[in-house]
C-alpha positions as CSV (number, residue, x, y, z in Angstrom):
1,X,0.0,0.1,-0.3
2,X,1.2,3.4,-1.5
3,X,2.6,5.8,1.8
4,X,2.7,9.4,1.4
5,X,6.0,10.6,2.3
6,X,7.0,15.0,2.0
7,X,8.9,15.1,-1.3
8,X,11.4,17.4,0.7
9,X,12.7,13.8,2.5
10,X,12.9,12.1,-0.7
11,X,16.3,12.2,-2.3
12,X,17.5,11.0,-5.6
13,X,20.6,7.7,-6.1
14,X,23.6,9.7,-7.3
15,X,24.0,6.8,-9.2
16,X,20.5,6.6,-11.1
17,X,21.5,6.7,-14.9
18,X,18.1,7.2,-15.9
19,X,17.9,10.7,-17.7
20,X,14.8,12.0,-19.6
21,X,14.9,14.7,-21.9
22,X,12.9,18.2,-20.8
23,X,9.8,17.6,-23.4
24,X,9.4,14.3,-21.7
25,X,9.3,15.3,-18.4
26,X,6.6,18.3,-19.3
27,X,4.5,15.4,-20.9
28,X,4.8,13.3,-17.5
29,X,3.8,15.8,-15.4
30,X,0.7,16.7,-17.8
31,X,-0.5,12.9,-17.8
32,X,0.0,13.3,-13.6
33,X,-1.8,16.6,-13.4
34,X,-4.5,15.3,-16.2
35,X,-5.3,12.1,-14.1
36,X,-3.9,12.3,-10.8
37,X,-2.2,9.0,-10.7
38,X,1.2,7.9,-11.2
39,X,2.8,4.4,-10.0
40,X,3.8,4.8,-6.5
41,X,7.9,5.8,-6.4
42,X,10.0,2.9,-5.2
43,X,12.0,4.5,-2.2
44,X,14.2,3.0,1.2
45,X,15.0,4.5,4.5
46,X,18.4,6.2,4.2
47,X,20.3,8.1,6.7
48,X,17.0,9.9,8.0
49,X,15.1,10.3,4.6
50,X,14.2,8.2,1.7
51,X,16.2,7.0,-1.1
52,X,14.8,7.3,-4.8
53,X,15.0,3.9,-6.5
54,X,12.4,4.4,-9.3
55,X,10.1,7.3,-9.6
56,X,13.1,10.0,-9.9
57,X,11.1,12.2,-12.3
58,X,8.0,11.5,-11.1
59,X,8.8,13.2,-8.4
60,X,10.4,16.0,-10.3
61,X,7.3,16.1,-12.6
62,X,4.9,15.9,-9.0
63,X,7.1,18.5,-7.8
64,X,6.9,21.1,-10.8
65,X,2.8,20.8,-10.2
66,X,3.1,22.0,-6.7
67,X,2.4,18.3,-5.0
68,X,4.0,18.7,-1.4
69,X,4.1,14.7,-0.8
70,X,4.5,11.7,-3.4
71,X,2.9,7.9,-3.4
72,X,5.7,6.1,-1.9
73,X,6.5,2.2,-1.4
74,X,9.0,1.4,1.1
75,X,11.3,-1.5,0.3
76,X,13.9,-2.5,2.9
77,X,17.3,-3.0,0.9
78,X,21.2,-2.7,1.4
79,X,23.4,-0.6,-0.8
80,X,24.1,-3.6,-3.6
81,X,20.4,-4.4,-3.7
82,X,19.5,-0.5,-4.2
83,X,22.4,-0.3,-7.1
84,X,21.2,-3.4,-8.6
85,X,17.7,-2.2,-8.4
86,X,18.6,1.0,-10.0
87,X,20.0,-1.0,-13.0
88,X,17.0,-3.2,-13.6
89,X,13.7,-0.9,-12.6
90,X,14.2,1.9,-14.8
91,X,15.8,-0.3,-18.1
92,X,13.4,-3.7,-18.0
93,X,10.7,-2.4,-20.0
94,X,8.9,-4.5,-23.0
95,X,8.3,-2.8,-26.6
96,X,5.6,-1.9,-28.8
97,X,4.2,-3.4,-31.3
98,X,3.5,-1.1,-34.1
99,X,0.1,-2.1,-35.1
100,X,-1.3,-2.4,-31.6
101,X,0.5,0.5,-30.2
102,X,-1.7,2.6,-33.5
103,X,-4.9,0.5,-32.5
104,X,-4.7,2.3,-29.1
105,X,-3.5,5.6,-30.6
106,X,-6.3,5.2,-33.1
107,X,-9.0,4.6,-30.3
108,X,-7.5,7.8,-28.8
109,X,-7.6,10.1,-31.4
110,X,-11.5,9.3,-31.5
111,X,-12.3,11.1,-27.9
112,X,-8.6,13.1,-28.0
113,X,-8.1,15.9,-30.7
114,X,-4.2,15.1,-32.0
115,X,-2.6,18.7,-30.4
116,X,-3.5,17.4,-27.0
117,X,-3.0,13.5,-27.4
118,X,0.7,14.6,-28.6
119,X,0.9,16.7,-25.2
120,X,0.0,13.5,-23.2
121,X,2.4,10.7,-25.2
122,X,5.5,10.5,-25.8
123,X,5.4,10.9,-29.5
124,X,5.0,13.6,-31.8
125,X,2.0,14.7,-33.5
126,X,3.7,13.0,-36.6
127,X,4.6,9.9,-35.7
128,X,1.0,9.5,-33.6
129,X,-0.6,10.3,-37.5
130,X,2.1,7.4,-38.4
131,X,1.1,4.6,-35.6
132,X,-2.7,5.5,-36.2
133,X,-2.4,4.3,-40.0
134,X,-0.4,1.7,-39.1
135,X,-4.2,0.7,-37.2
136,X,-6.3,1.7,-40.6
137,X,-3.7,0.7,-43.5
138,X,-4.5,-3.0,-44.4
139,X,-2.0,-5.5,-44.9
140,X,-0.1,-6.0,-48.4
141,X,-1.5,-8.4,-50.7
142,X,0.5,-11.7,-51.1
143,X,2.5,-11.8,-54.4
144,X,0.8,-15.0,-56.7
145,X,3.2,-17.5,-57.4
146,X,3.9,-16.2,-61.4
147,X,5.1,-12.7,-60.0
148,X,7.3,-15.0,-57.2
149,X,8.9,-16.6,-60.5
150,X,10.6,-13.4,-62.0
151,X,11.7,-12.2,-58.1
152,X,15.5,-12.2,-58.2
153,X,16.8,-14.7,-55.9
154,X,20.6,-15.0,-54.0
155,X,22.9,-17.7,-55.2
156,X,25.7,-18.4,-52.7
157,X,28.9,-21.0,-53.5
158,X,31.9,-21.2,-51.5
159,X,35.4,-21.8,-53.9
160,X,38.5,-22.7,-52.8
161,X,41.4,-20.1,-53.0
162,X,43.2,-21.1,-56.1
163,X,39.2,-21.0,-57.8
164,X,38.7,-17.8,-56.4
165,X,42.1,-16.0,-57.9
166,X,40.5,-17.7,-61.4
167,X,37.2,-16.3,-60.7
168,X,38.7,-12.7,-60.0
169,X,40.7,-13.1,-62.9
170,X,37.8,-13.9,-65.7
171,X,35.7,-11.3,-63.8
172,X,38.4,-8.8,-64.7
173,X,38.6,-9.9,-68.1
174,X,35.0,-9.8,-68.8
175,X,35.1,-5.8,-67.4
176,X,32.0,-3.9,-66.7
177,X,30.3,-5.0,-63.0
178,X,31.3,-7.7,-61.4
179,X,27.8,-9.0,-60.8
180,X,27.0,-8.7,-65.2
181,X,30.4,-10.1,-65.5
182,X,29.8,-13.4,-63.3
183,X,26.5,-13.2,-64.9
184,X,27.7,-13.1,-68.2
185,X,30.3,-15.8,-67.5
186,X,27.5,-18.2,-66.1
187,X,25.9,-18.2,-69.6
188,X,22.7,-16.5,-67.6
189,X,23.4,-13.2,-69.2
190,X,24.7,-12.9,-72.5
191,X,27.3,-9.5,-73.7
192,X,25.1,-8.3,-75.5
193,X,22.4,-7.2,-72.8
194,X,24.8,-5.7,-70.9
195,X,26.0,-3.1,-73.4
């Protein structure tokens, strides 16, 4: 159960490496101001105060809004565990599936104007539009088998060092790009097509 603690008694851990750009910090504050909610700040007792392990930016955001207390969760951990938490709590995260993110953005855009939404979400207006279009854009149609026959195919082969020298010499003699020379030497392409 979160406990309200005075912001004046919260101190940032000096080893915190997570930095948020000012623009995103402002969006975080806007979100907290609008919703009145945020995940509790994780702190530990430290030298008569509380050291922040997770939530450094939330504290800055709520302080910028004039709050004097932060909802905190108190964890009893030693110095080593505090460092482990600093390196994991701010870094362990998943990543968005763009189509699912697009579906979320599209749903939000039905009730919130794009300029207002771009103030709440990490993305700017252009990125939000692009995400929303992923949700509404149908997937590409698969190619028909006939069209696949004309598609280029990669060919890989292995040669000895001596064979490579001979191949390089023949490619230089054939002239033009290496690709065209190789196609010409294998008979796939005749010399008239490379002119």
